[in-house]
N, C-alpha and C positions, 0 to 999 in steps of 0.2 A: 240583702236579706229582707224578707217580707214576713210580717206577722199577720196571722189570720185568727180572729176570735171565733171560737166555735161554742155552741151550746151543747152540753152533754145530754145524752138521752137517758143516762142512768148515773146516779151518784150513790156510792156506797161508803160506809165509814168502817169497813172491816177489810183488812188486807187479804184474808183468805177468800172472802166473797169476791173481791176484785179479781184475784187470780183465777178463780173458778169461772167467772164471766168471760175472761179472756180465753181460757182454755176451751170454752164452749164455742168460741168463734164469734162472740157477740160484740167485739169492739177492741179498741186500742186502750192500753193502760199505761200509766207511768208509776213505777214502783222502784224501790231500792233493789239493786242487783242481787243482794243476798236473798231477797224474798222470791225471786224468779230464777235463781241460778240453776236449780234442778230442771225446770221446764226448758230453759235455754240449752242446757247441756244435752237433754234428751230430744231436743229439736221439736218440742211440743209448742214452743213459742219462738219467735224470731225477733231480733232487735230491729226496730225501724229507725231510719235516719241516723245511723251511728256517726255520720259526719257532722251532725248538729247536736252535740251533747247538751243536756239541760244545764244552763248556767248556774242554777241554784242547786248546789250539791247538798244532798241530805246528809246530816251528820248524826252519828250515834254518840251520845255522851255517857260516860260513866262518872258519876259524882260520888265521891267517897270522902271519909274523914281525913283530916290532916295526917301527914306521914307518920307521926309518932303514935297515932291512934289506929293505924291500919291493922286489921286482924288477918290471920293466915287465910281465912275463907274469902276475904275481900281480895287479897292478892291472887288467889286461885281463880276467882271470877274474872278479874281483870286479865289474867293470862289467857283464860278461855276466850273472852271476847276478842282480844288481840289476835289470837290464833285463828279464830273462826270468821271474824268480820274485819280484820285489819288488812285483808288482801282481797283480790277479786275472786270470789268463790265460783264464778261461772267458767273459769278456765281450768 
């Protein structure tokens, strides 16, 4: 395997802007799958180099109070996150 260092032509700090730039055909992006799932599903974007997945997996964390302090709304949010982001949304 060979590593090539590249200098980006554009750097953004907003996921939506990053996605829009890619959808306009202006470059290659690296984002979490759930952020680009719709565009992948609709074939507006394609995954590059699937045989070389990013070794650093992005992790979404939900931090909440100790079990005895958990409120029903916290449980509902955790269930929602697990249902929507605990699987591969692109499939």
